[in-house]
C-alpha distance (Angstrom), angle and dihedral (degrees) to the residues before:
residue distance angle dihedral
X1 . . .
X2 3.79 . .
X3 3.80 125.8 .
X4 3.80 129.7 -163.4
X5 3.82 119.1 -166.1
X6 3.80 131.1 -164.2
X7 3.79 135.3 163.7
X8 3.79 138.0 -152.3
X9 3.79 135.2 -168.5
X10 3.79 96.5 44.4
X11 3.82 112.7 170.6
X12 3.82 99.4 156.7
X13 3.82 114.2 -140.6
X14 3.83 91.8 -11.2
X15 3.80 103.3 100.9
X16 3.79 93.7 167.0
X17 3.81 103.2 65.9
X18 3.82 102.9 134.7
X19 3.80 91.7 -158.9
X20 3.82 92.6 56.1
X21 3.81 108.3 29.4
X22 3.79 94.6 157.0
X23 3.78 137.3 53.5
X24 3.80 115.9 -142.9
X25 3.81 131.0 -159.4
X26 3.78 125.4 -171.4
X27 3.81 127.6 -167.3
X28 3.81 121.8 -166.4
X29 3.81 114.3 -159.9
X30 3.81 127.6 -163.5
X31 3.78 138.5 159.7
X32 3.81 87.4 -135.3
X33 3.77 130.5 70.3
X34 3.79 97.5 -109.3
X35 3.80 92.9 -169.1
X36 3.79 87.6 67.1
X37 3.78 107.6 25.1
X38 3.81 101.5 35.8
X39 3.80 94.7 45.2
X40 3.87 95.4 84.0
X41 3.81 90.6 52.9
X42 3.80 92.5 49.3
X43 3.81 92.1 49.2
X44 3.81 89.0 64.9
X45 3.80 92.3 42.8
X46 3.80 93.1 51.8
X47 3.79 90.3 47.8
X48 3.80 90.6 53.7
X49 3.82 90.1 56.3
X50 3.79 95.2 36.8
X51 3.82 94.3 -123.8
X52 3.79 133.9 127.3
X53 3.82 93.8 -136.0
X54 3.80 137.3 5.6
X55 3.80 107.6 -104.0
X56 3.79 106.1 171.4
X57 3.80 94.7 -158.2
X58 3.82 89.4 56.2
X59 3.80 101.7 42.5
X60 3.81 93.0 38.5
X61 3.78 127.6 -179.8
X62 3.80 93.5 -37.2
X63 3.79 94.6 56.0
X64 3.80 94.8 40.5
X65 3.80 92.6 49.9
X66 3.79 88.7 55.0
X67 3.82 93.9 52.8
X68 3.82 96.6 33.4
X69 3.86 93.4 108.7
X70 3.83 89.0 53.5
X71 3.79 91.3 49.9
X72 3.81 91.5 49.4
X73 3.81 90.8 50.8
X74 3.82 91.2 50.9
X75 3.79 89.9 47.7
X76 3.80 92.4 53.2
X77 3.80 96.0 41.3
X78 3.79 95.0 52.0
X79 3.82 97.0 30.5
X80 3.80 91.6 -126.0
X81 3.81 119.3 -159.2
X82 3.79 120.7 -164.6
X83 3.82 123.9 -158.7
X84 3.81 119.2 -165.3
X85 3.82 125.1 -157.6
X86 3.80 130.1 -175.6
X87 3.81 135.6 -170.2
X88 3.81 124.7 -168.1
X89 3.79 102.3 -139.0
X90 3.81 100.2 -155.8
X91 3.82 90.0 49.7
X92 3.80 88.2 52.1
X93 3.83 88.8 65.4
X94 3.83 91.5 54.4
X95 3.81 93.1 45.1
X96 3.83 91.0 50.1
X97 3.80 90.3 52.2
X98 3.79 92.5 50.1
X99 3.82 94.1 46.2
X100 3.81 91.7 53.6
X101 3.80 103.2 36.5
X102 3.82 99.4 35.7
X103 3.80 97.6 41.0
X104 3.80 100.3 131.0
X105 3.81 90.7 -150.8
X106 3.82 89.3 63.5
X107 3.79 103.3 26.9
X108 3.82 111.1 54.9
X109 3.81 91.6 -170.8
X110 3.82 89.6 70.6
X111 3.82 114.0 89.0
X112 3.80 114.9 -118.9
X113 3.80 92.8 -122.8
X114 3.80 92.4 50.9
X115 3.80 90.7 64.7
X116 3.79 108.2 23.6
X117 3.81 98.7 47.3
X118 3.82 133.1 51.2
X119 3.82 87.1 -86.9
X120 3.80 85.1 84.7
X121 3.81 89.3 74.0
X122 3.79 92.7 52.4
X123 3.81 89.9 49.6
X124 3.80 92.1 46.4
X125 3.80 93.9 51.9
X126 3.79 92.7 47.4
X127 3.80 92.3 47.2
X128 3.83 91.6 48.4
X129 3.80 90.8 57.7
X130 3.81 88.9 64.4
X131 3.80 91.0 64.2
X132 3.77 127.3 86.4
X133 3.78 122.3 -170.7
X134 3.79 94.3 -93.7
X135 3.80 92.6 54.4
X136 3.81 91.9 43.7
X137 3.79 90.2 52.1
X138 3.81 89.3 54.3
X139 3.81 93.1 47.3
X140 3.81 91.1 49.5
X141 3.82 93.1 45.9
X142 3.78 89.1 54.8
X143 3.81 91.8 46.4
X144 3.81 94.2 57.3
X145 3.81 97.7 36.9
X146 3.83 115.7 108.0
X147 3.81 89.6 -160.4
X148 3.81 103.8 98.1
X149 3.80 97.2 -164.8
X150 3.79 93.1 48.1
X151 3.81 93.9 44.3
X152 3.81 93.2 48.2
X153 3.80 92.6 49.7
X154 3.82 91.7 51.1
X155 3.78 90.5 45.9
X156 3.81 91.4 53.5
X157 3.79 90.5 50.3
X158 3.81 91.5 49.5
X159 3.80 91.8 49.1
X160 3.80 92.7 47.6
X161 3.77 90.8 53.3
X162 3.80 91.6 47.0
X163 3.81 90.2 52.0
X164 3.81 88.5 56.6
X165 3.81 91.4 47.6
X166 3.81 93.6 44.9
X167 3.80 89.5 81.6
X168 3.81 85.2 77.1
X169 3.81 92.9 62.8
X170 3.80 114.0 117.8
X171 3.81 102.2 -118.7
X172 3.77 139.6 29.4
X173 3.81 96.3 -119.0
X174 3.81 93.7 53.9
X175 3.81 90.0 47.0
X176 3.79 90.4 51.5
X177 3.81 94.9 49.3
X178 3.80 94.4 44.9
X179 3.81 96.5 45.6
X180 3.81 93.3 45.1
X181 3.81 91.7 49.9
X182 3.79 92.5 47.0
X183 3.81 94.4 46.1
X184 3.81 90.9 50.1
X185 3.83 88.6 51.5
X186 3.81 91.7 49.9
X187 3.81 89.6 54.4
X188 3.82 95.7 40.4
X189 3.80 103.3 31.9
X190 3.80 94.8 144.9
X191 3.81 91.3 57.3
X192 3.81 95.7 59.4
X193 3.84 95.9 71.5
X194 3.77 86.5 -143.8
X195 3.81 102.6 158.6
X196 3.79 134.2 52.2
X197 3.77 119.8 -103.0
X198 3.82 99.1 -135.3
X199 3.79 140.8 14.7
X200 3.80 89.8 -107.8
X201 3.82 90.3 54.0
X202 3.80 89.4 55.2
X203 3.81 89.2 69.8
X204 3.81 90.1 67.4
X205 3.83 92.8 62.7
X206 3.81 96.8 45.3
X207 3.83 118.7 111.4
X208 3.81 90.1 -109.6
X209 3.81 91.7 61.3
X210 3.82 94.0 42.4
X211 3.81 92.9 46.3
X212 3.79 90.1 51.2
X213 3.80 88.4 62.9
X214 3.81 87.3 64.5
X215 3.79 89.0 51.7
X216 3.81 92.4 53.4
X217 3.80 92.7 46.4
X218 3.81 89.5 50.1
X219 3.81 91.6 50.6
X220 3.81 89.7 50.0
X221 3.79 91.1 52.2
X222 3.80 90.6 50.1
X223 3.79 91.4 51.9
X224 3.79 94.4 43.6
X225 3.80 93.5 50.7
X226 3.79 94.2 45.5
X227 3.84 97.5 41.4
X228 3.80 87.7 -135.5
X229 3.79 131.8 127.4
X230 3.76 128.6 -115.3
X231 3.79 108.7 -109.0
X232 3.78 96.3 176.3
X233 3.81 142.6 -2.5
X234 3.80 114.1 -165.0
X235 3.82 119.4 -171.2
X236 3.78 126.1 -169.5
X237 3.80 108.7 -98.4
X238 3.81 117.6 -117.1
X239 3.76 129.8 149.1
X240 3.79 104.7 -125.3
X241 3.81 107.4 52.0
X242 3.81 108.6 20.6
X243 3.82 91.6 91.9
X244 3.82 91.9 52.4
X245 3.81 90.4 46.4
X246 3.81 91.0 51.6
X247 3.81 90.7 49.2
X248 3.81 91.0 50.4
X249 3.80 91.6 49.8
X250 3.81 91.1 47.9
X251 3.81 92.8 49.0
X252 3.79 91.6 49.6
X253 3.80 91.1 46.4
X254 3.81 90.1 57.5
X255 3.82 89.0 53.8
X256 3.80 93.5 47.1
X257 3.79 112.7 139.6
X258 3.81 95.5 20.8
X259 3.78 121.6 124.5
X260 3.82 104.0 -173.3
X261 3.78 124.8 -165.8
X262 3.80 117.0 -117.8
X263 3.78 131.7 -167.7
X264 3.83 117.5 -53.8
X265 3.79 110.8 -73.7
X266 3.80 93.0 12.1
X267 3.82 121.1 111.1
X268 3.79 115.9 -99.2
X269 3.80 119.3 -104.2
X270 3.78 94.2 -108.0
X271 3.81 116.1 -166.8
X272 3.79 96.1 160.5
X273 3.78 110.9 131.7
X274 3.78 92.3 18.7
X275 3.83 106.2 154.1
X276 3.77 120.2 -115.0
X277 3.78 91.5 -162.5
X278 3.77 114.3 120.1
X279 3.78 108.1 -118.1
X280 3.78 119.6 -122.5
X281 3.78 129.9 -147.6
X282 3.75 124.2 -139.9
X283 3.78 142.3 159.1
X284 3.78 123.1 -106.1
X285 3.80 86.7 -122.0
X286 3.82 89.2 62.8
X287 3.80 102.2 38.1
X288 3.81 126.9 64.0
X289 3.82 88.6 -165.1
X290 3.80 92.6 56.6
X291 3.79 89.2 44.8
X292 3.80 90.0 57.1
X293 3.81 96.4 43.0
X294 3.82 88.4 52.8
X295 3.81 88.1 58.8
X296 3.80 94.0 47.5
X297 3.81 92.8 46.3
X298 3.80 91.6 50.9
X299 3.81 91.7 50.0
X300 3.80 96.7 47.3
X301 3.80 93.0 42.3
X302 3.82 89.6 55.3
X303 3.77 90.5 46.3
X304 3.80 90.7 51.9
X305 3.81 90.7 48.3
X306 3.81 90.2 48.5
X307 3.79 92.8 -120.5
X308 3.78 126.9 150.6
X309 3.81 117.1 -73.9
X310 3.79 127.2 -176.7
X311 3.84 110.4 -106.3
X312 3.81 89.1 -131.2
X313 3.82 87.7 71.6
X314 3.81 93.2 61.1
X315 3.85 95.0 94.4
X316 3.80 89.2 53.2
X317 3.79 91.2 53.1
X318 3.81 96.9 40.7
X319 3.78 94.9 63.1
X320 3.79 93.3 49.3
X321 3.78 91.9 53.4
X322 3.81 86.8 68.2
X323 3.82 101.2 37.8
X324 3.80 105.4 24.1
X325 3.79 127.3 90.3
X326 3.77 129.5 -138.3
X327 3.80 136.7 -173.0
X328 3.78 138.0 169.6
X329 3.79 136.7 -155.5
X330 3.79 108.1 -150.6
X331 3.79 141.2 107.9
X332 3.79 90.4 -103.5
X333 3.79 90.7 53.3
X334 3.81 89.8 51.2
X335 3.80 91.3 49.9
X336 3.80 93.0 47.4
X337 3.81 91.9 47.9
X338 3.81 99.6 44.6
X339 3.80 107.5 28.3
X340 3.83 93.2 76.4
X341 3.81 89.6 48.0
X342 3.79 91.7 52.6
X343 3.79 89.8 52.3
X344 3.81 89.6 52.1
X345 3.81 91.0 49.7
X346 3.80 91.5 51.7
X347 3.80 89.8 56.4
X348 3.83 94.9 53.4
X349 3.79 112.7 105.0
X350 3.81 116.8 -140.6
X351 3.80 127.2 -153.6
X352 3.78 121.3 -121.4
X353 3.80 90.2 -105.7
X354 3.80 91.4 52.6
X355 3.79 91.8 48.2
X356 3.81 91.2 49.4
X357 3.81 91.7 49.9
X358 3.81 90.3 48.4
X359 3.81 91.7 50.3
X360 3.83 91.3 49.6
X361 3.81 91.4 50.2
X362 3.80 92.9 48.3
X363 3.78 91.2 48.1
X364 3.82 91.2 54.5
X365 3.80 91.1 48.5
X366 3.80 92.4 46.3
X367 3.80 91.9 53.5
X368 3.79 89.4 51.2
X369 3.82 91.2 48.1
X370 3.78 95.1 48.5
X371 3.81 94.0 49.1
X372 3.86 94.8 81.6
X373 3.81 89.8 52.7
X374 3.80 91.6 54.5
X375 3.80 95.4 50.0
């Protein structure tokens, strides 16, 4: 199978651009090498519009409506599948903060169950509500700063403010966990490994790099479900993030075939089907596959943003609703995914033996958590 990957909404380290609050990735999948076999079809399509290449943002609804029948024919002929991924940038700053400061492996004041079970998502969402944009900007600035002294000072200030705001949390247990974790961080800032160590390292924590993980997982699922091999992965060429994307693909390739256990109730770390194909980088002016994925990404991005779309594009969209995949990294996505599960958990009845075992386990963990506060 062949995969073609493009992105939209890139703002680099600026997560707070109100005009582009989300980063989008699109992956077009085909059993055929589109760069070879789709090229003759696109030559005729380009000629009809009088353009050298199909750039959806340039030809717009008017141009796409004119060539929509051609695009539908190409979609049917090559059985194209489009996967659509989204990342809420401002939420990424809050998630990064939680993953560093509340990592139970680093911060002993965090209970084991609050990080290694689905309770982590409840804690994350409640913590995120304590942030406003100003405080998130500070937390993110510290995260991507290679200056340790500067980053640690900002982190302490952020944590101190969050301790003050934690009194607004809805229940005593959450307040206790959050304040203990933050106070430990204030006193042990250099042990959190919060910030990156170089400007080049900062690229690996940007939304573009994190969103690309979703792309690779989606490709693996495609390959696993089809029992086919990856024959090519072509990513749009750009200077800033291609290196990080290649490193992500290489890291996943080395884990290919693994299905690693996670905490109880959390999904396994599933690397089965992960491609071992080295990804290639190309320009949309050189790749028919990238030319097509640019069109699909533009269409689905506009649909997501509830912007006008030519009715002639409806057949193109309709098929992908049934065969395409979608995923989102955001606090709302976490809430929508886990809130129903929490409700189910609350309805499960436990036996006396199970309750006793749970109490014993929590008591052990609580003693471990309270030890740093006593020292």
